C-alpha positions as CSV (number, residue, x, y, z in Angstrom):
1,M,-53.2,146.7,83.1
2,N,-50.5,144.1,83.4
3,K,-47.4,146.3,84.0
4,V,-44.7,143.8,84.5
5,V,-42.6,143.1,81.9
6,S,-39.7,140.2,81.9
7,N,-36.3,142.3,81.6
8,A,-34.8,145.4,80.7
9,D,-34.6,144.8,77.1
10,E,-38.4,144.5,76.9
11,A,-38.9,147.5,79.5
12,I,-36.9,149.7,76.6
13,K,-37.5,148.1,73.6
14,D,-39.9,150.9,71.9
15,I,-37.8,154.0,73.0
16,P,-37.0,155.3,69.6
17,D,-33.9,157.2,68.5
18,G,-34.3,161.0,69.3
19,A,-35.9,160.3,72.3
20,T,-36.1,162.6,75.6
21,L,-35.4,160.5,78.6
22,M,-35.4,161.5,82.5
23,L,-33.1,158.8,84.0
24,G,-33.0,158.6,88.3
25,G,-30.2,158.5,90.7
26,F,-28.1,160.7,92.6
27,G,-24.5,160.4,91.3
28,L,-24.2,156.8,90.6
29,C,-26.9,156.2,93.5
30,G,-30.1,154.6,92.5
31,I,-29.5,154.9,88.6
32,P,-31.1,152.5,86.5
33,E,-28.4,150.1,85.5
34,N,-30.2,147.7,83.6
35,C,-31.7,149.7,81.8
36,I,-28.6,151.9,80.7
37,S,-27.2,148.7,79.7
38,A,-30.2,147.7,77.9
39,L,-30.0,151.1,75.9
40,V,-26.1,150.4,75.1
41,K,-26.9,147.3,74.0
42,K,-29.8,148.5,71.7
43,G,-28.1,151.4,70.4
44,T,-30.4,153.7,70.5
45,K,-29.3,157.4,69.6
46,H,-29.6,160.9,69.0
47,L,-31.0,160.7,72.7
48,T,-31.6,164.0,75.1
49,C,-30.8,162.9,78.9
50,I,-31.9,164.8,82.1
51,S,-30.1,163.5,84.8
52,N,-28.5,164.9,87.5
53,N,-25.3,163.6,86.5
54,A,-23.5,162.3,83.4
55,G,-22.3,158.9,85.2
56,V,-18.3,158.3,84.7
57,D,-16.7,157.0,82.1
58,D,-17.1,153.5,82.4
59,F,-20.5,153.3,84.0
60,G,-24.1,154.8,84.2
61,I,-25.0,157.3,81.4
62,G,-21.1,157.5,81.0
63,L,-21.6,154.0,78.8
64,M,-23.9,156.0,76.7
65,L,-22.0,158.9,75.9
66,K,-19.0,156.4,75.1
67,Q,-21.2,154.9,73.0
68,K,-22.1,158.4,71.4
69,Q,-25.6,157.8,71.7
70,V,-26.3,161.3,73.7
71,N,-27.3,164.4,71.6
72,K,-27.7,166.1,74.3
73,M,-27.1,166.4,78.5
74,I,-29.3,168.2,80.8
75,S,-27.8,168.1,84.0
76,S,-26.9,169.8,87.6
77,Y,-23.7,168.0,88.2
78,V,-21.3,166.6,85.7
79,G,-17.4,166.4,87.2
80,E,-16.8,163.0,87.3
81,N,-16.9,162.1,83.4
82,A,-13.5,162.8,81.2
83,E,-15.8,161.4,78.2
84,F,-18.2,163.7,79.1
85,E,-15.8,166.7,79.3
86,R,-13.7,165.9,76.1
87,Q,-17.2,165.6,74.1
88,L,-18.4,168.9,75.6
89,L,-14.9,170.9,74.7
90,S,-15.1,169.3,70.9
91,G,-18.7,170.8,70.7
92,E,-20.1,166.9,70.1
93,L,-22.3,167.3,72.9
94,E,-25.0,169.7,73.5
95,V,-25.1,170.4,77.3
96,E,-27.8,172.6,79.8
97,L,-26.4,172.9,83.3
98,I,-29.0,173.6,85.5
99,P,-28.6,174.4,89.2
100,Q,-29.7,171.4,91.0
101,G,-32.9,172.5,92.8
102,T,-34.3,174.1,89.5
103,L,-33.8,170.6,88.0
104,A,-35.9,168.7,90.9
105,T,-38.4,171.5,90.7
106,R,-38.9,171.3,86.9
107,C,-39.0,167.4,87.3
108,M,-41.6,168.3,89.9
109,A,-43.8,170.5,87.6
110,A,-43.8,167.7,84.7
111,G,-45.3,165.5,87.3
112,Y,-47.8,168.1,88.6
113,G,-49.1,169.1,85.6
114,M,-47.9,172.5,86.1
115,P,-46.1,174.1,82.4
116,A,-43.5,176.2,84.6
117,I,-42.4,177.6,87.6
118,Y,-40.7,180.8,88.9
119,T,-37.4,180.7,90.8
120,P,-34.7,183.1,92.0
121,A,-31.7,180.6,91.4
122,G,-29.8,181.7,88.4
123,V,-31.2,185.5,88.3
124,G,-28.4,187.5,87.4
125,T,-26.4,185.0,86.1
126,E,-25.8,183.1,82.8
127,V,-28.5,180.7,83.6
128,A,-30.7,183.9,83.1
129,E,-29.8,184.8,79.5
130,G,-33.0,184.9,77.0
131,K,-35.4,184.0,79.9
132,E,-38.3,185.8,81.5
133,V,-37.3,187.9,85.1
134,R,-40.8,188.6,86.7
135,N,-41.0,190.4,90.1
136,F,-43.3,189.5,93.3
137,N,-42.6,191.4,96.3
138,G,-39.6,193.2,95.2
139,K,-37.8,189.9,94.4
140,D,-36.8,188.8,90.8
141,Y,-37.5,185.3,89.6
142,L,-36.8,183.4,86.5
143,L,-39.3,181.7,84.5
144,E,-38.5,177.8,84.0
145,Y,-40.5,175.7,81.9
146,A,-41.2,172.2,83.2
147,F,-39.6,169.0,81.1
148,D,-41.2,167.4,78.7
149,A,-39.8,163.7,78.7
150,D,-40.9,160.7,76.8
151,Y,-39.5,158.2,79.0
152,A,-38.9,158.5,82.6
153,I,-36.9,155.2,83.9
154,V,-36.1,154.9,87.6
155,K,-34.9,152.5,89.9
156,A,-36.2,151.3,93.1
157,W,-35.4,149.6,96.1
158,K,-38.9,147.7,96.2
159,G,-41.8,147.5,94.0
160,D,-45.0,145.6,93.5
161,T,-46.5,144.5,90.2
162,M,-48.9,147.9,90.2
163,G,-45.8,149.8,90.1
164,N,-46.1,151.0,93.8
165,L,-42.3,152.0,94.6
166,I,-40.1,152.0,97.8
167,F,-36.9,154.0,97.1
168,K,-33.8,153.4,99.6
169,D,-31.8,156.1,101.5
170,T,-30.1,158.4,98.5
171,A,-31.8,156.9,95.5
172,R,-35.1,158.7,96.6
173,N,-33.4,162.2,95.8
174,F,-34.7,162.1,92.0
175,N,-36.0,159.0,91.6
176,P,-39.6,159.8,92.8
177,L,-39.5,163.5,91.0
178,M,-39.0,161.8,87.9
179,A,-41.2,159.1,88.1
180,M,-44.1,161.3,88.1
181,A,-42.9,163.1,85.1
182,G,-42.4,160.8,82.1
183,K,-44.9,160.1,79.6
184,I,-44.2,156.6,80.0
185,T,-42.5,155.8,83.2
186,I,-40.4,152.5,83.6
187,A,-39.0,151.4,87.1
188,E,-36.7,149.1,87.6
189,V,-36.7,147.0,91.3
190,E,-34.3,145.2,93.4
191,E,-36.9,143.4,94.9
192,L,-40.7,143.0,93.2
193,V,-43.5,141.7,95.3
194,E,-46.9,141.2,95.0
195,P,-49.7,143.8,95.8
196,G,-50.4,144.1,99.4
197,E,-46.9,143.1,100.2
198,L,-45.7,146.8,100.4
199,D,-46.7,148.8,103.6
200,A,-49.2,151.5,102.2
201,N,-47.2,154.2,104.5
202,E,-43.9,153.6,103.2
203,I,-44.7,154.0,99.7
204,H,-43.1,157.2,97.8
205,T,-44.4,156.6,94.4
206,P,-48.0,155.5,93.6
207,G,-48.6,152.8,91.0
208,I,-50.5,155.1,89.1
209,Y,-47.4,156.7,87.8
210,V,-45.5,153.7,86.5
211,H,-46.4,151.9,83.1
212,R,-43.7,149.2,83.1
213,I,-41.9,147.6,86.0
214,F,-39.6,144.7,86.2
215,K,-37.3,143.1,88.6
216,G,-33.3,143.8,87.8
217,T,-30.3,141.8,88.5
218,N,-26.6,141.8,89.0
219,Y,-26.6,145.8,90.6
220,E,-23.2,146.9,91.1
221,K,-24.0,149.7,93.3
222,R,-20.8,151.6,92.5
223,I,-19.2,154.2,94.5
224,E,-18.5,157.3,92.8
225,Q,-15.7,158.8,95.0
226,R,-14.3,155.9,97.4
227,T,-12.4,157.2,100.6
228,V,-11.1,155.2,103.1
229,R,-9.1,155.7,106.0
230,K,-5.4,155.2,106.3
231,R,-4.7,152.1,108.2
232,I,-2.7,152.8,111.1
């Protein structure tokens, strides 16, 4: 199977309105910048987005929020986006906030083919409202269902034409988990090589999980909170 596509526009062209998307990244690190830009240009709407974060006002998922393309956000951290806050408080955007470990594990469960997990995170809080609680060895756990995403969109440092991926540093947090979990996984990479050029011992996501791959361009790699030392 030829997994290589020419660019982000081709990679996301069949994503329909109303789709559920997983978008990799941690903060602004390792987000699929090219695919997000392509979705903004295409104008795909009524999306449910599963992501660690909601981007910032002028970057990442924040660009889709600004264009009113997202109906629901499922995230663990959303504190850097004023437009997100405005839409949440006005009732324009449905939001499901999830403990970060639970978010990661629900991604992992989907990738492993597990329908659900039990977790102690959220027991006794608003997170537990309406959910099944089960006691194991004297401790309560919440039943949480694996995510059901139509597409997973990830960004890797290197990949080969078979879809094998290597992630770099912080970008490795959510991208590998999400890459396993989508019905269709799209990967954009900084460097695309031929099979055999990657060290098999360094591959984080095997190509069997990846359906489309392309070499991205013009990465900004924004810093979410830039902190510098004062000049002396």
